[in-house]
Each structure stands twice: as C-alpha cells, then as structure tokens.
N, CA, C and O atoms as CSV, one atom per row, in Angstrom:
chain,resi,resn,atom,element,x,y,z
A,1,MET,N,N,-104.055,115.907,-12.018
A,1,MET,CA,C,-102.821,116.612,-12.251
A,1,MET,C,C,-102.977,117.407,-13.574
A,1,MET,O,O,-103.589,116.932,-14.530
A,2,LYS,N,N,-102.416,118.602,-13.595
A,2,LYS,CA,C,-102.548,119.434,-14.762
A,2,LYS,C,C,-101.685,118.917,-15.934
A,2,LYS,O,O,-100.673,118.250,-15.716
A,3,LYS,N,N,-102.067,119.211,-17.092
A,3,LYS,CA,C,-101.334,118.752,-18.285
A,3,LYS,C,C,-99.998,119.510,-18.402
A,3,LYS,O,O,-99.953,120.735,-18.286
A,4,LEU,N,N,-98.921,118.755,-18.632
A,4,LEU,CA,C,-97.607,119.399,-18.815
A,4,LEU,C,C,-97.498,119.945,-20.243
A,4,LEU,O,O,-97.884,119.290,-21.211
A,5,ILE,N,N,-96.978,121.127,-20.338
A,5,ILE,CA,C,-96.671,121.727,-21.678
A,5,ILE,C,C,-95.178,121.452,-21.953
A,5,ILE,O,O,-94.313,122.027,-21.291
A,6,LEU,N,N,-94.884,120.597,-22.901
A,6,LEU,CA,C,-93.526,120.183,-23.156
A,6,LEU,C,C,-92.933,120.694,-24.453
A,6,LEU,O,O,-91.764,120.465,-24.764
A,7,ASP,N,N,-93.778,121.395,-25.204
A,7,ASP,CA,C,-93.305,121.960,-26.498
A,7,ASP,C,C,-92.901,123.416,-26.344
A,7,ASP,O,O,-93.420,124.128,-25.484
A,8,HIS,N,N,-91.989,123.844,-27.166
A,8,HIS,CA,C,-91.586,125.249,-27.206
A,8,HIS,C,C,-91.328,125.594,-28.698
A,8,HIS,O,O,-91.470,124.736,-29.569
A,9,SER,N,N,-90.968,126.789,-28.959
A,9,SER,CA,C,-90.821,127.206,-30.347
A,9,SER,C,C,-89.724,126.515,-31.164
A,9,SER,O,O,-89.696,126.602,-32.392
A,10,TYR,N,N,-88.802,125.812,-30.441
A,10,TYR,CA,C,-87.707,125.085,-31.142
A,10,TYR,C,C,-87.927,123.580,-31.155
A,10,TYR,O,O,-87.025,122.831,-31.530
A,11,THR,N,N,-89.131,123.114,-30.746
A,11,THR,CA,C,-89.390,121.681,-30.676
A,11,THR,C,C,-89.565,121.135,-32.092
A,11,THR,O,O,-90.427,121.617,-32.827
A,12,PRO,N,N,-88.752,120.119,-32.501
A,12,PRO,CA,C,-88.959,119.476,-33.825
A,12,PRO,C,C,-90.189,118.621,-33.763
A,12,PRO,O,O,-90.630,118.209,-32.691
A,13,SER,N,N,-90.754,118.352,-34.954
A,13,SER,CA,C,-91.966,117.533,-35.088
A,13,SER,C,C,-91.924,116.189,-34.435
A,13,SER,O,O,-92.868,115.819,-33.737
A,14,PRO,N,N,-90.811,115.400,-34.643
A,14,PRO,CA,C,-90.773,114.072,-34.022
A,14,PRO,C,C,-90.881,114.159,-32.498
A,14,PRO,O,O,-91.534,113.335,-31.857
A,15,LEU,N,N,-90.209,115.201,-31.921
A,15,LEU,CA,C,-90.232,115.340,-30.453
A,15,LEU,C,C,-91.622,115.776,-29.965
A,15,LEU,O,O,-92.033,115.458,-28.849
A,16,LYS,N,N,-92.325,116.505,-30.823
A,16,LYS,CA,C,-93.695,116.918,-30.407
A,16,LYS,C,C,-94.569,115.673,-30.228
A,16,LYS,O,O,-95.431,115.649,-29.349
A,17,SER,N,N,-94.364,114.672,-31.022
A,17,SER,CA,C,-95.153,113.435,-30.881
A,17,SER,C,C,-94.867,112.772,-29.550
A,17,SER,O,O,-95.800,112.374,-28.853
A,18,ILE,N,N,-93.640,112.645,-29.190
A,18,ILE,CA,C,-93.207,112.095,-27.879
A,18,ILE,C,C,-93.804,112.933,-26.764
A,18,ILE,O,O,-94.387,112.405,-25.817
A,19,ASN,N,N,-93.652,114.253,-26.886
A,19,ASN,CA,C,-94.149,115.166,-25.853
A,19,ASN,C,C,-95.683,115.004,-25.710
A,19,ASN,O,O,-96.207,115.059,-24.598
A,20,GLN,N,N,-96.379,114.810,-26.808
A,20,GLN,CA,C,-97.835,114.643,-26.747
A,20,GLN,C,C,-98.205,113.409,-25.914
A,20,GLN,O,O,-99.109,113.453,-25.080
A,21,ASP,N,N,-97.483,112.311,-26.162
A,21,ASP,CA,C,-97.734,111.070,-25.466
A,21,ASP,C,C,-97.450,111.238,-23.969
A,21,ASP,O,O,-98.190,110.733,-23.125
A,22,LEU,N,N,-96.380,111.944,-23.661
A,22,LEU,CA,C,-96.007,112.201,-22.275
A,22,LEU,C,C,-97.065,113.085,-21.598
A,22,LEU,O,O,-97.474,112.794,-20.474
A,23,SER,N,N,-97.505,114.137,-22.250
A,23,SER,CA,C,-98.487,115.022,-21.718
A,23,SER,C,C,-99.801,114.291,-21.406
A,23,SER,O,O,-100.409,114.506,-20.357
A,24,GLU,N,N,-100.213,113.451,-22.308
A,24,GLU,CA,C,-101.412,112.654,-22.118
A,24,GLU,C,C,-101.311,111.722,-20.936
A,24,GLU,O,O,-102.259,111.550,-20.169
A,25,LEU,N,N,-100.127,111.116,-20.800
A,25,LEU,CA,C,-99.868,110.159,-19.708
A,25,LEU,C,C,-99.940,110.900,-18.393
A,25,LEU,O,O,-100.491,110.370,-17.428
A,26,THR,N,N,-99.424,112.064,-18.320
A,26,THR,CA,C,-99.356,112.780,-17.024
A,26,THR,C,C,-100.720,113.263,-16.566
A,26,THR,O,O,-100.873,113.632,-15.401
A,27,THR,N,N,-101.715,113.273,-17.442
A,27,THR,CA,C,-103.063,113.746,-17.043
A,27,THR,C,C,-103.892,112.570,-16.473
A,27,THR,O,O,-104.965,112.774,-15.906
A,28,GLU,N,N,-103.369,111.339,-16.637
A,28,GLU,CA,C,-104.128,110.169,-16.113
A,28,GLU,C,C,-104.057,110.145,-14.573
A,28,GLU,O,O,-103.097,110.622,-13.967
A,29,ASN,N,N,-105.126,109.564,-13.958
A,29,ASN,CA,C,-105.153,109.477,-12.525
A,29,ASN,C,C,-104.105,108.544,-11.943
A,29,ASN,O,O,-103.522,108.847,-10.902
A,30,ASP,N,N,-103.858,107.438,-12.582
A,30,ASP,CA,C,-102.846,106.471,-12.125
A,30,ASP,C,C,-102.000,106.092,-13.287
A,30,ASP,O,O,-102.162,105.007,-13.845
A,31,PRO,N,N,-101.075,106.978,-13.680
A,31,PRO,CA,C,-100.226,106.677,-14.865
A,31,PRO,C,C,-99.251,105.562,-14.602
A,31,PRO,O,O,-98.749,105.378,-13.493
A,32,ASP,N,N,-98.999,104.822,-15.662
A,32,ASP,CA,C,-98.087,103.659,-15.620
A,32,ASP,C,C,-96.623,104.183,-15.626
A,32,ASP,O,O,-96.168,104.774,-16.606
A,33,GLU,N,N,-95.919,103.953,-14.524
A,33,GLU,CA,C,-94.543,104.476,-14.420
A,33,GLU,C,C,-93.593,103.899,-15.469
A,33,GLU,O,O,-92.641,104.553,-15.895
A,34,SER,N,N,-93.873,102.663,-15.873
A,34,SER,CA,C,-92.967,102.047,-16.862
A,34,SER,C,C,-93.122,102.755,-18.210
A,34,SER,O,O,-92.138,102.955,-18.921
A,35,VAL,N,N,-94.361,103.136,-18.566
A,35,VAL,CA,C,-94.570,103.901,-19.815
A,35,VAL,C,C,-93.945,105.252,-19.712
A,35,VAL,O,O,-93.337,105.728,-20.670
A,36,PHE,N,N,-94.078,105.888,-18.570
A,36,PHE,CA,C,-93.411,107.173,-18.324
A,36,PHE,C,C,-91.909,107.040,-18.554
A,36,PHE,O,O,-91.323,107.838,-19.285
A,37,LEU,N,N,-91.289,106.052,-17.943
A,37,LEU,CA,C,-89.862,105.834,-18.117
A,37,LEU,C,C,-89.490,105.572,-19.550
A,37,LEU,O,O,-88.487,106.102,-20.027
A,38,LYS,N,N,-90.265,104.772,-20.256
A,38,LYS,CA,C,-89.998,104.470,-21.652
A,38,LYS,C,C,-90.062,105.745,-22.484
A,38,LYS,O,O,-89.187,105.973,-23.320
A,39,LEU,N,N,-91.093,106.595,-22.273
A,39,LEU,CA,C,-91.270,107.828,-23.075
A,39,LEU,C,C,-90.149,108.830,-22.742
A,39,LEU,O,O,-89.616,109.487,-23.636
A,40,VAL,N,N,-89.796,108.941,-21.444
A,40,VAL,CA,C,-88.741,109.899,-21.116
A,40,VAL,C,C,-87.398,109.458,-21.671
A,40,VAL,O,O,-86.621,110.298,-22.126
A,41,THR,N,N,-87.102,108.156,-21.647
A,41,THR,CA,C,-85.904,107.617,-22.243
A,41,THR,C,C,-85.893,107.818,-23.754
A,41,THR,O,O,-84.873,108.193,-24.332
A,42,GLN,N,N,-87.039,107.565,-24.389
A,42,GLN,CA,C,-87.140,107.813,-25.837
A,42,GLN,C,C,-86.907,109.310,-26.132
A,42,GLN,O,O,-86.224,109.663,-27.094
A,43,ARG,N,N,-87.480,110.170,-25.297
A,43,ARG,CA,C,-87.328,111.610,-25.469
A,43,ARG,C,C,-85.856,111.994,-25.332
A,43,ARG,O,O,-85.334,112.754,-26.148
A,44,ASP,N,N,-85.204,111.482,-24.327
A,44,ASP,CA,C,-83.779,111.781,-24.103
A,44,ASP,C,C,-82.928,111.362,-25.248
A,44,ASP,O,O,-82.079,112.122,-25.716
A,45,GLU,N,N,-83.153,110.108,-25.728
A,45,GLU,CA,C,-82.332,109.622,-26.887
A,45,GLU,C,C,-82.570,110.459,-28.094
A,45,GLU,O,O,-81.618,110.747,-28.819
A,46,PHE,N,N,-83.789,110.876,-28.363
A,46,PHE,CA,C,-84.056,111.747,-29.529
A,46,PHE,C,C,-83.316,113.079,-29.387
A,46,PHE,O,O,-82.699,113.566,-30.334
A,47,ILE,N,N,-83.389,113.653,-28.194
A,47,ILE,CA,C,-82.767,114.965,-27.969
A,47,ILE,C,C,-81.244,114.872,-28.113
A,47,ILE,O,O,-80.620,115.729,-28.739
A,48,GLN,N,N,-80.647,113.815,-27.520
A,48,GLN,CA,C,-79.168,113.600,-27.681
A,48,GLN,C,C,-78.769,113.545,-29.151
A,48,GLN,O,O,-77.808,114.185,-29.579
A,49,ASN,N,N,-79.514,112.782,-29.896
A,49,ASN,CA,C,-79.285,112.628,-31.334
A,49,ASN,C,C,-79.467,113.940,-32.100
A,49,ASN,O,O,-78.651,114.325,-32.937
A,50,PHE,N,N,-80.574,114.605,-31.773
A,50,PHE,CA,C,-80.902,115.886,-32.388
A,50,PHE,C,C,-79.808,116.923,-32.175
A,50,PHE,O,O,-79.434,117.646,-33.099
A,51,LEU,N,N,-79.300,116.988,-30.949
A,51,LEU,CA,C,-78.269,117.979,-30.615
A,51,LEU,C,C,-76.946,117.741,-31.337
A,51,LEU,O,O,-76.183,118.686,-31.538
A,52,GLU,N,N,-76.661,116.526,-31.721
A,52,GLU,CA,C,-75.473,116.196,-32.498
A,52,GLU,C,C,-75.553,116.716,-33.943
A,52,GLU,O,O,-74.530,116.878,-34.609
A,53,ASN,N,N,-76.742,116.966,-34.403
A,53,ASN,CA,C,-76.968,117.285,-35.800
A,53,ASN,C,C,-77.445,118.696,-36.118
A,53,ASN,O,O,-77.865,118.961,-37.244
A,54,ILE,N,N,-77.390,119.594,-35.159
A,54,ILE,CA,C,-77.796,120.976,-35.407
A,54,ILE,C,C,-76.663,121.941,-35.157
A,54,ILE,O,O,-75.782,121.649,-34.348
A,55,PRO,N,N,-76.653,123.087,-35.825
A,55,PRO,CA,C,-75.626,124.085,-35.653
A,55,PRO,C,C,-75.569,124.598,-34.163
A,55,PRO,O,O,-76.553,124.536,-33.425
A,56,GLU,N,N,-74.408,125.085,-33.788
A,56,GLU,CA,C,-74.179,125.536,-32.413
A,56,GLU,C,C,-75.192,126.601,-31.977
A,56,GLU,O,O,-75.710,126.540,-30.862
A,57,GLU,N,N,-75.472,127.563,-32.840
A,57,GLU,CA,C,-76.391,128.636,-32.486
A,57,GLU,C,C,-77.786,128.136,-32.212
A,57,GLU,O,O,-78.434,128.583,-31.266
A,58,GLU,N,N,-78.256,127.212,-33.029
A,58,GLU,CA,C,-79.611,126.605,-32.794
A,58,GLU,C,C,-79.580,125.710,-31.526
A,58,GLU,O,O,-80.553,125.630,-30.776
A,59,LYS,N,N,-78.457,125.065,-31.327
A,59,LYS,CA,C,-78.303,124.210,-30.172
A,59,LYS,C,C,-78.505,124.982,-28.870
A,59,LYS,O,O,-79.198,124.531,-27.957
A,60,ILE,N,N,-77.889,126.139,-28.813
A,60,ILE,CA,C,-77.990,126.962,-27.551
A,60,ILE,C,C,-79.437,127.403,-27.342
A,60,ILE,O,O,-79.923,127.389,-26.211
A,61,LYS,N,N,-80.122,127.786,-28.392
A,61,LYS,CA,C,-81.532,128.219,-28.244
A,61,LYS,C,C,-82.423,127.006,-27.816
A,61,LYS,O,O,-83.275,127.119,-26.935
A,62,PHE,N,N,-82.193,125.902,-28.454
A,62,PHE,CA,C,-82.958,124.691,-28.108
A,62,PHE,C,C,-82.750,124.293,-26.658
A,62,PHE,O,O,-83.705,124.076,-25.911
A,63,VAL,N,N,-81.508,124.204,-26.282
A,63,VAL,CA,C,-81.152,123.772,-24.894
A,63,VAL,C,C,-81.724,124.727,-23.849
A,63,VAL,O,O,-82.195,124.298,-22.795
A,64,THR,N,N,-81.679,126.004,-24.145
A,64,THR,CA,C,-82.172,126.993,-23.208
A,64,THR,C,C,-83.689,126.807,-22.993
A,64,THR,O,O,-84.190,126.869,-21.870
A,65,ALA,N,N,-84.397,126.577,-24.115
A,65,ALA,CA,C,-85.856,126.320,-24.035
A,65,ALA,C,C,-86.184,125.018,-23.362
A,65,ALA,O,O,-87.197,124.915,-22.670
A,66,GLU,N,N,-85.322,123.990,-23.553
A,66,GLU,CA,C,-85.528,122.663,-22.978
A,66,GLU,C,C,-85.308,122.660,-21.477
A,66,GLU,O,O,-85.860,121.799,-20.792
A,67,LEU,N,N,-84.528,123.585,-20.934
A,67,LEU,CA,C,-84.321,123.595,-19.466
A,67,LEU,C,C,-85.632,123.729,-18.729
A,67,LEU,O,O,-85.806,123.067,-17.707
A,68,GLN,N,N,-86.546,124.529,-19.174
A,68,GLN,CA,C,-87.816,124.712,-18.496
A,68,GLN,C,C,-88.632,123.409,-18.613
A,68,GLN,O,O,-89.244,122.973,-17.637
A,69,VAL,N,N,-88.640,122.805,-19.776
A,69,VAL,CA,C,-89.347,121.598,-19.968
A,69,VAL,C,C,-88.845,120.488,-19.100
A,69,VAL,O,O,-89.635,119.753,-18.505
A,70,ASN,N,N,-87.541,120.351,-19.015
A,70,ASN,CA,C,-86.947,119.336,-18.163
A,70,ASN,C,C,-87.271,119.612,-16.698
A,70,ASN,O,O,-87.476,118.671,-15.932
A,71,GLY,N,N,-87.318,120.842,-16.305
A,71,GLY,CA,C,-87.708,121.187,-14.919
A,71,GLY,C,C,-89.105,120.708,-14.642
A,71,GLY,O,O,-89.377,120.199,-13.554
A,72,ALA,N,N,-90.020,120.858,-15.618
A,72,ALA,CA,C,-91.412,120.416,-15.421
A,72,ALA,C,C,-91.478,118.901,-15.331
A,72,ALA,O,O,-92.260,118.362,-14.548
A,73,LEU,N,N,-90.686,118.222,-16.105
A,73,LEU,CA,C,-90.633,116.749,-16.078
A,73,LEU,C,C,-90.086,116.215,-14.755
A,73,LEU,O,O,-90.599,115.250,-14.189
A,74,VAL,N,N,-89.041,116.865,-14.289
A,74,VAL,CA,C,-88.436,116.484,-13.027
A,74,VAL,C,C,-89.443,116.705,-11.866
A,74,VAL,O,O,-89.594,115.860,-10.984
A,75,ALA,N,N,-90.106,117.845,-11.903
A,75,ALA,CA,C,-91.092,118.148,-10.852
A,75,ALA,C,C,-92.239,117.120,-10.861
A,75,ALA,O,O,-92.690,116.678,-9.804
A,76,TYR,N,N,-92.701,116.749,-12.056
A,76,TYR,CA,C,-93.755,115.747,-12.164
A,76,TYR,C,C,-93.255,114.400,-11.632
A,76,TYR,O,O,-93.993,113.723,-10.917
A,77,ALA,N,N,-92.035,113.996,-11.956
A,77,ALA,CA,C,-91.491,112.735,-11.493
A,77,ALA,C,C,-91.381,112.740,-9.980
A,77,ALA,O,O,-91.731,111.752,-9.333
A,78,GLU,N,N,-90.896,113.843,-9.400
A,78,GLU,CA,C,-90.756,113.949,-7.948
A,78,GLU,C,C,-92.108,113.878,-7.257
A,78,GLU,O,O,-92.252,113.205,-6.236
A,79,GLU,N,N,-93.117,114.581,-7.817
A,79,GLU,CA,C,-94.460,114.603,-7.288
A,79,GLU,C,C,-95.034,113.164,-7.307
A,79,GLU,O,O,-95.636,112.717,-6.331
A,80,SER,N,N,-94.836,112.456,-8.429
A,80,SER,CA,C,-95.300,111.102,-8.561
A,80,SER,C,C,-94.656,110.156,-7.523
A,80,SER,O,O,-95.299,109.290,-6.931
A,81,PHE,N,N,-93.326,110.387,-7.347
A,81,PHE,CA,C,-92.628,109.545,-6.380
A,81,PHE,C,C,-93.137,109.759,-4.968
A,81,PHE,O,O,-93.310,108.804,-4.210
A,82,LYS,N,N,-93.372,111.003,-4.621
A,82,LYS,CA,C,-93.940,111.307,-3.325
A,82,LYS,C,C,-95.308,110.698,-3.127
A,82,LYS,O,O,-95.609,110.185,-2.050
A,83,ALA,N,N,-96.141,110.746,-4.148
A,83,ALA,CA,C,-97.493,110.166,-4.048
A,83,ALA,C,C,-97.393,108.647,-3.930
A,83,ALA,O,O,-98.180,108.039,-3.203
A,84,SER,N,N,-96.448,108.023,-4.624
A,84,SER,CA,C,-96.249,106.573,-4.477
A,84,SER,C,C,-95.779,106.224,-3.074
A,84,SER,O,O,-96.238,105.234,-2.504
A,85,LEU,N,N,-94.875,107.011,-2.504
A,85,LEU,CA,C,-94.411,106.738,-1.134
A,85,LEU,C,C,-95.593,106.876,-0.167
A,85,LEU,O,O,-95.765,106.048,0.727
A,86,LYS,N,N,-96.372,107.882,-0.342
A,86,LYS,CA,C,-97.513,108.093,0.569
A,86,LYS,C,C,-98.495,106.915,0.468
A,86,LYS,O,O,-98.973,106.418,1.487
A,87,GLN,N,N,-98.783,106.486,-0.718
A,87,GLN,CA,C,-99.649,105.337,-0.920
A,87,GLN,C,C,-99.071,104.062,-0.302
A,87,GLN,O,O,-99.784,103.290,0.339
A,88,LEU,N,N,-97.770,103.858,-0.507
A,88,LEU,CA,C,-97.098,102.696,0.104
A,88,LEU,C,C,-97.110,102.712,1.601
A,88,LEU,O,O,-97.376,101.694,2.239
A,89,SER,N,N,-96.825,103.860,2.169
A,89,SER,CA,C,-96.846,103.923,3.667
A,89,SER,C,C,-98.223,103.688,4.214
A,89,SER,O,O,-98.351,103.092,5.283
A,90,GLY,N,N,-99.280,104.130,3.525
A,90,GLY,CA,C,-100.640,103.851,3.865
A,90,GLY,C,C,-100.946,102.328,3.856
A,90,GLY,O,O,-101.611,101.796,4.745
A,91,LEU,N,N,-100.437,101.677,2.827
A,91,LEU,CA,C,-100.610,100.239,2.755
A,91,LEU,C,C,-99.906,99.514,3.873
A,91,LEU,O,O,-100.434,98.545,4.418
A,92,VAL,N,N,-98.728,99.966,4.220
A,92,VAL,CA,C,-97.945,99.345,5.279
A,92,VAL,C,C,-98.659,99.534,6.596
A,92,VAL,O,O,-98.757,98.587,7.377
A,93,ARG,N,N,-99.170,100.744,6.874
A,93,ARG,CA,C,-99.912,100.975,8.087
A,93,ARG,C,C,-101.173,100.104,8.160
A,93,ARG,O,O,-101.501,99.538,9.202
A,94,GLY,N,N,-101.842,100.021,7.061
A,94,GLY,CA,C,-103.039,99.203,7.008
A,94,GLY,C,C,-102.721,97.694,7.261
A,94,GLY,O,O,-103.461,96.998,7.956
A,95,ARG,N,N,-101.649,97.245,6.698
A,95,ARG,CA,C,-101.200,95.876,6.933
A,95,ARG,C,C,-100.874,95.607,8.390
A,95,ARG,O,O,-101.226,94.562,8.937
A,96,LYS,N,N,-100.195,96.566,9.014
A,96,LYS,CA,C,-99.885,96.407,10.454
A,96,LYS,C,C,-101.139,96.393,11.297
A,96,LYS,O,O,-101.226,95.629,12.258
A,97,ALA,N,N,-102.123,97.229,10.957
A,97,ALA,CA,C,-103.353,97.254,11.643
A,97,ALA,C,C,-104.118,95.920,11.527
A,97,ALA,O,O,-104.668,95.427,12.512
A,98,VAL,N,N,-104.143,95.370,10.361
A,98,VAL,CA,C,-104.786,94.038,10.140
A,98,VAL,C,C,-104.096,92.967,10.925
A,98,VAL,O,O,-104.745,92.136,11.561
A,99,ASN,N,N,-102.741,92.975,10.889
A,99,ASN,CA,C,-102.014,91.959,11.602
A,99,ASN,C,C,-102.223,92.106,13.120
A,99,ASN,O,O,-102.263,91.107,13.839
A,100,LYS,N,N,-102.355,93.349,13.603
A,100,LYS,CA,C,-102.608,93.546,15.058
A,100,LYS,C,C,-103.894,92.964,15.520
A,100,LYS,O,O,-104.000,92.511,16.660
A,101,TYR,N,N,-104.900,92.963,14.648
A,101,TYR,CA,C,-106.234,92.507,15.124
A,101,TYR,C,C,-106.523,91.086,14.681
A,101,TYR,O,O,-107.669,90.652,14.799
A,102,ARG,N,N,-105.545,90.329,14.175
A,102,ARG,CA,C,-105.730,88.922,13.825
A,102,ARG,C,C,-105.764,88.065,15.028
A,102,ARG,O,O,-105.913,86.849,14.916
C-alpha cells in the first residue's frame, strides 16, 4: 500500500508526529488494526483540542485542509476492512473444504 500523506501547510508539530506514525503503519503489509485505532483516536483528540484553541480564521483553513486528509484515512480504513473481509471469507471457505473431506 502506498504511504499516506497526512500533513498539510497548517499541520502543527505535535500532529505531524502522530501523522508520521500513522503513515508508517499504513505502509506495513499486515498493519495492527488496534494500533491504527489508537493512533486515529489520538489524532482526533488532538485535533478536537487544537480547534478549541485557535482563532476562527485559522480554524477554517485548518479544517478545510484536514478534509482531504480525513478522506484519505477513511479510504484506507475502508480498503483495510475489505481486505480483512476477503481474508476471512477465504478462511471460512477453506474451513468448509477441510470439514467436507474429513
């Protein structure tokens, strides 16, 4: 999977660190979903807190830039979910085949 670009010109330094960890995780062949959930939750909490403490004008610019990043994260999560479903259905089919020949 290609590396996600999660930073933009309005990304604060602490968020860049979280984004770096997320980007590295998404390039792994078999990423740990619990780590992904932890990082995304951490990212969301940081952003919610950050938005409470910036002026309205900056908030609009930041949120506009974040829309694309969130779209990329959602697409990655959906793609991972579909891959997991495909893998699970393959395991179920294999199990049925084994049981059939017992």
